[in-house]
Phi, psi and omega in degrees: 000132184293143178288137179237165176298321177300320180297323178298320179297319179295318180297323176298314180297326180275355184060036176266112185301143182258134180255134182223131173225156179274153177216150183222358175208175185296312186299314181294317180300319181296320178293311182296318179297317179293335179279352174098018176295135185286317182232130171259119179259117171279083188276152178289357171299342177298339176305321182267314187280336182248331186247350175081014174288158180283328179222178178282348191290338183277349185290137181258163177297321180297322177294322178294319178300315181300311182289323179296322177302317181294318180295317179299320179296333181267000185249132177244326186247322187289152170282128182258118179244139184236132173296138164279123185287166182308133178066020172256359182210348185286338186294317182191160174301328180292321176296317178299321179297316179296316182293314179296322178299322178295321180291321178287319183284313187272327182259334179081021178291161181272335185197168177238163177235138177234153180257142172109170183228250182293149338267339192291316186290332175297316178294322180294315179300315179300317180298315182292314183295321179299336180257016171087015181255114179293140185229133170258133178270175183204116179234168182097230174286110180251104188304331180291346178253025187302325180290318178294326180274359180061040177113193185260068183258155177299140182249164176071030185271345176256161181298318181295318180293321179293316179298319179296318182295321177298316178296319178297318179299315179294324179291320178295320177296318179295330179285348174117003177302139183268347178197167185217122173278133176242112187246128171051058177232162179302143185294329179291326176291317178300320178296319181295318178295315181301318181291330185277344186257149174270349178261156182292145170253142180241115185267148169215107187068032183234015177087182189270002189263003175284167181283345178201177181224144177230143171221158171285126187299328177299328176288318180298322185269000179073031182259349186282149173291330183217139181252129173293158186297337183265000181277156177228109175286129180263348179200155179253078181290332179302312180292318181296316180294316180298318179296319179296318180292322177297321177295318178300312181299318180295318178298318180295314183292333179264002180076018180274343177225131356283154181289000000 
């Protein structure tokens, strides 16, 4: 049975942890979906892990539509959520509505994700939800704001910053967000936000007290050039793939393949 937004709410109430991984093509989505991942996030991290950009900021809406289409084709059970890329929604709620509409209409995703809180993103979330577009929020370390944040540093470490983030989280939930990603924040703050909200929180580098956890799949599989401190590689596919390809090349050069 396919995962729904309503099911996520039930799982929060049941304290059943939610699993989220990123996907960027058909083959990967099909594997992750078959393994039982609850949410497939077409994250803008694909800019780096799939397209070779230095940051997420270079990714375009058209590129996101293209990759989201492939992920949707590979998914049967998971809820598919897609990031709105940088500068495809920050200008105004109307711009966000157009961008999100393209992802739902052309790619067939189930929901979109936006970064940020007060004041603009709360209004944007309300605008999208009022028009029938499900929205996942994202607070804490927001990669699209890396220049403003002076890099990829932990957020919410002061009392004022923590208080503001809690208020933003409550405002996003009140605006209609169905879930909230909390990235690279203190675990006690993540626990406080999770307890205060009726919607699920999805942590990444935010400790064990969120309602679910998300990682970039390239980090999980050991494919990334660099691992964030909160990631956990479960296998080293980079080494395995490289070894297999080296064996293939050697067999071809020595005339062992094809036999």
